[in-house]
Structure formats: structure tokens, C-alpha cells
C-alpha positions in Angstrom: -22.6 43.1 79.4 -19.9 41.0 80.7 -20.9 36.9 80.7 -21.0 36.8 84.4 -23.6 39.3 84.5 -26.5 37.9 82.5 -27.9 35.5 85.3 -28.1 38.4 87.8 -31.5 38.6 89.2 -32.6 35.4 86.6 -34.5 32.7 88.8 -36.0 29.5 87.5 -39.7 28.6 89.2 -42.6 25.7 88.0 -45.1 28.0 88.0 -46.1 28.4 84.4 -49.4 27.6 83.2 -50.5 26.3 79.8 -47.4 25.4 78.7 -47.1 21.8 76.4 -43.9 20.8 76.1 -42.7 18.5 72.9 -45.0 20.2 70.5 -44.5 17.4 68.0 -46.4 15.0 70.4 -49.8 15.9 68.9 -48.7 15.9 65.7 -47.2 12.1 65.7 -50.6 11.4 67.3 -52.9 13.1 65.0 -50.8 11.5 62.3 -51.5 7.9 63.3 -54.8 8.8 63.4 -55.1 10.7 60.0 -53.7 7.6 58.5 -55.6 5.1 60.2 -53.2 3.7 62.3 -54.7 4.0 65.7 -58.2 2.3 64.5 -56.3 -1.0 62.7 -54.0 -1.7 66.0 -57.3 -1.0 67.9 -58.4 -3.5 65.8 -55.6 -5.8 66.2 -55.1 -5.7 70.0 -59.1 -6.0 70.8 -59.3 -8.2 74.0 -61.5 -11.2 74.3 -62.7 -9.1 77.3 -63.8 -5.4 77.4 -60.8 -3.3 78.7 -60.7 0.2 80.1 -58.2 1.3 78.1 -58.0 1.1 74.1 -54.8 -1.2 74.0 -54.4 0.2 69.9 -54.4 3.7 71.5 -51.6 2.5 74.1 -49.5 0.9 71.4 -49.9 4.3 69.0 -49.1 6.7 72.2 -45.8 4.5 72.8 -45.0 4.7 68.9 -45.1 8.5 69.8 -43.6 8.6 72.8 -40.5 6.5 71.0 -40.5 8.9 68.5 -40.2 11.7 71.4 -37.4 10.2 72.5 -38.9 7.3 74.7 -35.8 4.8 76.0 -38.0 2.7 78.4 -41.7 2.0 79.1 -42.0 4.7 82.0 -40.9 7.1 79.5 -44.6 6.7 78.0 -45.6 9.2 80.9 -43.7 12.4 78.8 -47.2 12.1 77.5 -49.0 12.8 81.2 -48.6 16.5 80.3 -50.2 16.5 77.0 -53.5 15.9 78.8 -55.0 19.3 77.8 -54.2 18.3 74.4 -54.9 15.0 73.6 -56.7 13.8 77.0 -56.0 11.3 79.0 -52.9 8.7 78.7 -52.6 5.1 79.9 -50.2 4.9 82.6 -47.0 3.2 83.1 -48.4 -0.1 84.7 -51.4 -0.3 82.0 -48.3 0.0 79.3 -46.9 -2.7 80.3 -49.8 -4.9 80.8 -50.7 -4.4 77.0 -47.2 -5.1 75.8 -47.3 -8.4 78.5 -50.5 -9.4 76.7 -49.3 -8.6 73.1 -47.9 -12.1 72.0 -46.9 -13.8 69.1 -50.8 -14.1 67.8 -50.8 -10.3 68.1 -48.0 -9.3 66.8 -49.1 -11.4 63.4 -52.0 -9.4 63.6 -50.5 -5.9 63.9 -48.3 -7.0 61.1 -51.5 -7.5 59.3 -52.6 -3.9 60.3 -49.7 -2.2 59.2 -49.4 -3.5 55.9 -52.9 -2.5 55.3 -52.3 1.1 56.8 -48.9 1.1 55.0 -50.8 0.6 51.2 -53.4 3.6 52.2 -50.0 5.7 53.2 -48.1 4.3 49.9 -51.4 5.6 48.0 -50.8 9.2 49.3 -47.5 9.0 48.9 -48.3 8.2 45.1 -50.4 10.8 45.0 -47.9 13.7 45.7 -46.6 16.2 43.0 -43.4 14.6 43.5 -45.3 10.9 43.3 -44.0 7.7 45.2 -40.5 8.3 46.4 -37.4 6.6 44.1 -33.9 5.7 45.5 -31.3 7.3 43.3 -28.4 5.9 42.2 -25.5 8.3 41.0 -28.3 10.5 40.4 -30.2 8.5 38.4 -33.7 7.0 40.2 -34.7 3.3 39.9 -38.1 4.1 38.7 -40.9 1.5 39.7 -38.6 -0.4 42.1 -38.8 -1.2 45.7 -36.0 -1.3 47.6 -35.6 -3.3 50.5 -32.7 -3.9 52.5 -31.8 -6.1 55.4 -29.2 -6.2 58.0 -28.6 -7.8 61.4 -27.8 -5.6 64.6 -26.9 -6.2 68.0 -28.8 -4.5 71.1 -26.4 -5.0 74.2 -27.7 -6.1 77.5 -26.7 -5.2 81.2 -28.6 -7.9 82.5 -29.4 -11.6 82.2 -32.3 -11.4 80.0 -34.3 -14.5 78.2 -32.6 -14.7 75.1 -29.2 -12.8 75.7 -26.0 -14.2 75.2 -22.6 -13.9 74.0 -22.5 -12.1 70.4 -20.1 -12.6 67.6 -18.3 -9.5 68.5 -17.6 -10.5 71.7 -20.3 -8.3 73.7 -23.8 -9.7 75.2 -27.3 -9.4 74.4 -29.3 -9.7 71.4 -29.1 -9.8 67.6 -31.9 -8.8 66.0 -32.7 -9.0 61.9 -33.6 -6.1 60.6 -35.4 -5.0 57.3 -36.3 -1.4 55.6 -37.5 0.3 52.7 -34.6 1.8 51.4 -37.7 4.4 49.1 -39.7 5.8 52.1 -37.3 4.3 55.3 -40.0 2.7 56.8 -39.1 -0.1 59.3 -41.1 -3.3 57.8 -39.6 -5.9 60.1 -37.5 -6.4 63.3 -37.4 -9.7 64.3 -35.6 -10.2 67.5 -33.4 -12.9 68.3 -30.9 -14.5 70.9 -27.2 -13.0 70.9 -25.5 -16.2 69.6 -27.7 -16.4 66.7 -25.9 -16.2 63.1 -25.8 -13.4 61.1 -26.2 -15.6 57.7 -29.0 -18.1 58.5 -30.6 -18.9 55.5 -33.8 -19.5 57.5 -33.9 -16.6 59.4 -33.0 -14.2 56.9 -35.7 -16.2 54.4 -38.1 -15.4 57.3 -37.5 -11.5 57.8 -37.5 -11.1 53.7 -41.0 -12.7 53.8 -42.5 -10.7 56.3 -40.7 -7.4 55.1 -42.1 -8.2 51.6 -45.6 -9.3 53.3 -45.7 -5.2 54.5 -45.5 -3.6 51.1 -48.6 -3.1 48.9 -48.8 -5.6 46.2 -48.8 -3.4 43.4 -45.2 -2.9 44.4 -44.1 -6.5 44.8 -43.7 -6.9 41.3 -39.5 -5.0 40.9 -38.1 -5.9 44.1 -34.5 -5.5 44.7 -33.2 -7.0 48.1 -30.1 -5.7 49.2 -28.0 -7.5 52.1 -24.5 -7.8 52.9 -22.3 -10.5 53.1 -24.5 -12.2 55.1 -26.7 -12.7 52.0 -24.0 -15.2 50.1 -26.3 -18.4 50.8 -27.6 -20.3 47.9 -31.1 -21.1 50.0 -31.7 -17.0 50.3 -30.7 -15.9 47.1 -32.4 -18.8 45.1 -35.2 -17.6 47.2 -34.9 -14.1 46.3 -34.8 -15.1 42.4 -37.6 -17.1 42.2 -39.8 -14.2 43.3 -40.1 -16.1 46.7 -41.7 -18.9 44.9 -44.3 -17.0 42.4 -44.1 -18.2 39.2 -45.8 -15.5 37.5 -43.5 -13.7 35.1 -45.1 -10.3 36.2 -43.2 -10.7 39.2 -38.9 -9.5 38.9 -37.3 -9.9 42.2 -33.4 -9.2 41.7 -30.8 -9.5 45.0 -27.4 -7.4 45.5 -25.8 -9.4 48.6 -22.0 -9.3 49.7 -20.1 -12.0 48.4 -17.0 -13.6 50.3 -13.4 -13.3 48.8 -11.9 -17.1 48.7 -9.2 -18.4 47.1 -10.9 -18.5 43.5 -11.7 -14.7 43.7 -8.5 -14.1 45.0 -7.0 -15.8 42.2 -9.6 -14.2 39.7 -8.2 -10.4 41.2 -4.5 -11.1 41.0 -5.2 -11.6 36.8 -6.9 -8.3 36.8 -4.1 -6.3 38.3 -2.0 -8.4 35.9 -3.6 -7.7 33.1 -5.1 -3.9 34.0 -8.9 -5.3 33.1 -10.5 -3.1 35.5 -12.9 -0.2 34.9 -13.7 3.0 36.5 -16.1 3.0 39.3 -18.5 6.0 39.8 -19.2 7.9 42.6 -22.4 9.9 44.1 -22.6 12.3 41.1 -21.8 9.5 38.6 -18.7 10.6 37.6 -15.7 8.5 38.1 -14.6 7.6 41.3 -11.3 8.3 42.3 -9.3 5.4 43.1 -12.3 3.2 42.7 -12.3 0.2 40.0 -14.6 -2.5 39.3 -14.8 -5.9 37.2 -17.0 -8.6 36.7 -15.2 -11.8 37.3 -17.9 -14.3 36.7 -16.2 -15.9 34.1 -13.3 -16.4 36.1 -14.6 -18.3 38.7 -15.7 -21.9 37.6 -19.0 -23.8 37.8 -21.7 -21.7 39.4 -24.6 -23.6 38.2 -25.7 -24.2 41.6 -26.7 -20.6 42.2 -29.3 -19.1 40.6 -29.8 -18.2 36.9 -27.9 -15.0 36.0 -25.9 -15.0 39.0 -22.9 -12.5 38.8 -20.0 -11.5 40.8 -18.6 -8.2 40.6 -15.3 -7.2 42.6 -14.5 -3.6 43.7 -11.3 -2.2 44.7 -9.8 1.1 46.3 -7.0 2.4 48.0 -6.7 0.6 51.6 -7.8 3.0 54.3 -5.2 2.8 57.4 -8.3 1.8 59.9 -8.5 -1.2 57.7 -4.9 -2.6 57.8 -4.9 -5.0 60.5 -7.5 -7.0 58.5 -6.0 -6.6 55.5 -4.7 -9.7 53.9 -1.3 -10.0 53.0 -1.6 -9.2 49.0 -4.0 -6.0 50.2 -1.5 -4.7 52.3 1.3 -5.4 49.5 -1.0 -3.7 46.9 -2.2 -1.2 48.9 -5.4 -1.5 47.8 -8.7 -3.3 49.4 -10.8 -5.5 47.7 -14.7 -6.4 47.8 -17.2 -8.4 46.1 -20.8 -8.4 45.5 -23.4 -11.0 44.1 -26.5 -10.2 41.6 -28.9 -11.5 39.2 -29.1 -8.5 37.4 -28.5 -9.1 33.6 -28.4 -5.8 32.8 -26.5 -2.2 33.7 -23.3 -1.1 33.8 -21.3 -3.3 36.1 -19.9 0.6 37.7 -24.0 1.2 38.3 -24.5 -2.4 39.8 -21.5 -1.3 42.3 -22.9 1.5 43.2 -26.3 0.3 43.5 -25.0 -2.1 45.8 -22.7 0.4 47.9 -25.9 2.6 48.1 -27.1 -0.4 50.6 -24.6 1.2 53.3 -27.5 3.3 54.1 -29.1 0.7 56.1 -26.8 1.4 58.6 -27.9 4.9 59.0 -31.3 3.8 59.4 -30.4 1.5 62.2 -28.4 4.2 63.6 -32.1 6.5 63.5 -33.6 3.8 65.0 -31.3 3.2 67.8 -32.0 6.8 68.8 -35.4 5.9 69.0 -36.1 2.7 71.3 -33.9 0.1 69.7 -30.7 0.7 71.4 -32.4 -0.9 74.5 -35.2 -3.7 75.5 -37.0 -2.7 78.3 -37.6 -6.2 80.0 -36.2 -9.5 80.9 -39.1 -11.1 79.6 -38.6 -12.1 75.7 -42.1 -11.8 75.0 -42.1 -8.1 76.3 -39.1 -6.8 74.3 -40.9 -8.3 71.0 -43.9 -6.2 71.7 -41.1 -3.6 72.3 -40.0 -3.8 69.1 -43.0 -3.7 67.1 -43.7 -0.4 68.8 -40.2 0.8 67.8 -41.1 -0.5 63.8 -44.4 2.0 64.4 -42.5 4.7 65.3 -40.2 4.9 62.6 -43.2 4.6 60.2 -44.4 7.3 62.0 -41.1 9.5 61.8 -40.9 8.5 58.2 -44.9 9.6 57.2 -44.1 12.8 58.9 -41.1 13.8 56.7 -42.8 12.5 53.9 -46.4 13.7 54.1 -45.9 17.1 56.1 -42.4 18.4 56.0 -40.3 19.9 53.3 -36.9 21.2 53.1 -34.1 20.0 55.7 -37.1 18.7 58.1 -38.0 16.4 55.6 -34.3 14.3 55.5 -33.4 15.6 59.0 -32.3 12.7 61.6 -34.3 12.0 65.0 -31.9 14.5 66.8 -32.4 17.0 64.6 -36.1 16.5 64.1 -36.5 16.7 68.2 -34.3 20.0 68.2 -36.4 21.3 65.6 -39.7 20.3 65.9 -40.5 17.4 68.5 -39.3 19.2 71.7 -40.5 22.4 70.8 -42.5 24.0 73.9 -45.9 26.1 73.1 -48.4 27.5 74.8 -51.9 26.2 75.1 -54.7 29.2 74.6 -58.4 28.9 74.8 -60.9 31.0 72.9 -63.6 31.3 70.5 -64.8 27.6 71.0 -61.0 26.7 69.7 -57.8 25.8 71.0 -54.7 27.0 69.9 -50.9 25.9 70.8 -48.9 29.2 69.9 -45.5 28.9 69.2 -42.9 31.4 69.3 -42.6 33.4 66.7 -39.3 34.1 66.7 -38.7 30.1 66.7 -36.6 29.7 63.4 -38.3 26.8 62.5 -42.2 27.9 63.3 -44.2 28.3 60.2 -42.6 24.5 59.5 -44.5 23.6 62.5 -47.5 24.9 61.8 -47.4 23.7 58.4 -46.7 20.5 59.2 -50.1 20.1 61.5 -52.3 21.5 59.1 -50.7 19.0 56.2 -51.7 16.2 58.4 -55.0 17.4 59.4 -55.6 17.8 55.8 -54.7 14.1 55.2 -57.5 12.2 53.7 -59.0 8.9 56.1 -58.3 5.5 54.8 -61.2 4.3 52.5 -63.6 1.8 54.9 -63.5 -1.7 53.6 
């Protein structure tokens, strides 16, 4: 049959019955319920006067909608066709009123609720056959280390929203700070800031990292690695990290791996390394020597560093200069054809090449931010700052739900899939709702390649033990 013949006699009519689109919606809603997230949010958002709608359920539903692809408050309506499965859902106006009523005090209560739920989820992760996920560097796990990655991003605005300003990149919008757990890919914190806010502001960075650590269960706060880009090169911030956030107990070991500016001292040290040939080979993803990459510890060549935390080290990396970075390269880099970057750490042990690979792994936070921008972070829905702050909270909850779904219910490629792939293969699949024998069944087409995984994921979520009552 020719390609021009296949549509003959074909038409599309809106007459289907008992068809449920976005079959991943019930998965996410059930996951929020089984982990105790919905109940915790309901307690945190409980109004002073009785309301017809549970605000915690609305927040959980909004997070589910964001995971499914919602980019604004109106998209909460995409859950409306799930009524035969999950029951009534809030309207657009009710959802907006919930966000409007979620001010700073309620956001703080939500943060405490999320931390309590995270304790339960991390206990479930620890009970898996593979145990709690560990960050792997060059194929070796950082056993027992909780890794937190922090980075700022820009959310552009097409209108004059409250807090929107010109950014350092020449755009217009907001400049929030985010923090993710590299072990689980959860979004711990998203702090909405004005567009003109500096990425290296020590106070802002300390506040975000403090809030991020508060999201981590207590037993996982003892060995922490906080990774930052060049915005983390401040004495106040690194000193706060080295002191374990002011904790005096020796059982707390907090380390940092932060970008370091290449100034005159560093440039002189780099030139000395080139003259004497004192570089050592960097390692790649498989732990083998990285072609064209070399590293060296230049702490001893930088003179007095007593103002920095005890054990402060500076490591520099060199690799061939890529053509796309030639425009911003220094004269020395253009002359040598090499790119030089530095970072600092207070880690006393470990080979220089391993510490370099550990810091380069911080680049994965860019993927986390891209995933979040595909799930609500890319656009702020309101002209009011407090509504946008509540929206960012919903975005963070959505990121948690997506991470928990992959860690607790999925396997194989879906367990590491990006949001776009998850929507194609699982979340946006249609199913037929069938009633019979006092049961309801969502029947996914058996020919769909991931039908078995969709069914197994729902069964795995239903089997999750509920959190213990306190």
C-alpha cells in the first residue's frame, strides 16, 4: 500500500468512553499517598477555618500535574479526566487560591513536612537489595557520603513580574538558587531570587545549603560533600561548610568541592607546571587516563592561604582548548592551546585525579536543572512573588515524586530516563477503565512495549509500606 492510501476511510471522532489518558497520573498520586506526602502536606497547609478542599491534596495534585507536563496553573485541569479513577480534583481557581495562601510561614511548614516524608522514603531506599544509592566516581562509589550539588539558574520573564530584573547574562527574569541530592536526584531546595541577585552571594548560598541539609535525614548528615561552581569561592561559605554548619561534634565531616578563580597567582603556578612538566594524568569515566587531560595540586605555589579553612587545597586541571571556548580564553591559553580550570577542596585524602573527577561530576547538576525546567521550573505562572515561590515549592515536590517513582517502582532504562522519555513511555500512555467483579482495572494496550513495566510500577507503589505514625 502506498503512503498516500493509508488515511483513506480514516477519521478521528471524540466519542471514546472510559479512556483514561496520562495513565502515569494515578501512579504519581498513589505514590504521594503511600509515602505519606499527601497527609504531611495536608497538615502543613491546614487552614485556620474549614475549607471545602484539602489544600495539601491540591498541592500534591499540582505536583503530579507538573510531573505530567503542566507549565502553568491552568494545566491542573489535565487531571480532570482522571475523575473516574481518582475522584474529583480542584478547579483552576481553587488551585490559584491555594498558592496565593501559601506564604513564607506555610512554606516553612511544607519544608518540615517534606523532610519528615524524606526520612521515610530514604529508609525504604536503604531497605532495597541495592541499598541506598551511592554516587559513583570513576566507577567507585562514595560509600556513606551524601552529595549535595548547588547551582543557580535563570528563569526568563516576558512580562514585568514582581522580582524580575535584568540578569548578569543580559536577560530579564529571576535568578533562583537550587540544591539537589546527587544520590537520589531529589530537588531539596529552590529559592526564588530577583534577577539581579549575585550568584556568589555568600549569605544566599549559605541559606540555601542550610535549607538543603535540613531536608536530609539526620543519620545522613554526618558525611556530606557539598559541590559548587565558582560561585562558592568565598571564605564565609567555605568556612561554614568546613565547620559542618557550626557543628562542633567530631562525628560530622563536611567537605566542599568548589570552583576557584584563576588569577595572577594561579596563572604563575600554571606556567611553572608547564615549564617543569609536573602534571599528572587525569582520569575518565572508566577510571583510566583521560586523553589530553592533566591535573596538579598547586596549593604550595599560591603562598599564604591561612585565611581559608584548615586543609584548604587548590587543584588545577588542563585539557585541550575547545574551539567554542576560544573567544573567552586568555592569551596564554590561546598560545598553548590548553584550557585551565581550578577548584578548591578541604578533602585531605585521595589522589588528585580522583578529586578532580569528583568535582567534574558536579556538572550533572546541569542535567537536574534541565529536567526541572522541563517540569515547571522553566516558567513562573504569576506576577506575584509569593505565588511564584509557592509554585517553585510545587516544582520541588514534583521533582521528588519523579525521583521516588524511578527509585522505588521502576527499573532498567526507565529508572534513569529523562522527563521527556518518561512521558513518552509511561506517564502519557492511555488506558481503558474497565469495571467488573467489584474492581476497577486500567488496561494498557498489551502491545505497548512498556506495558508490563507500567503495571509492575503500580503494583510496586501499592506494596510500599506506609510511614509509621508518630
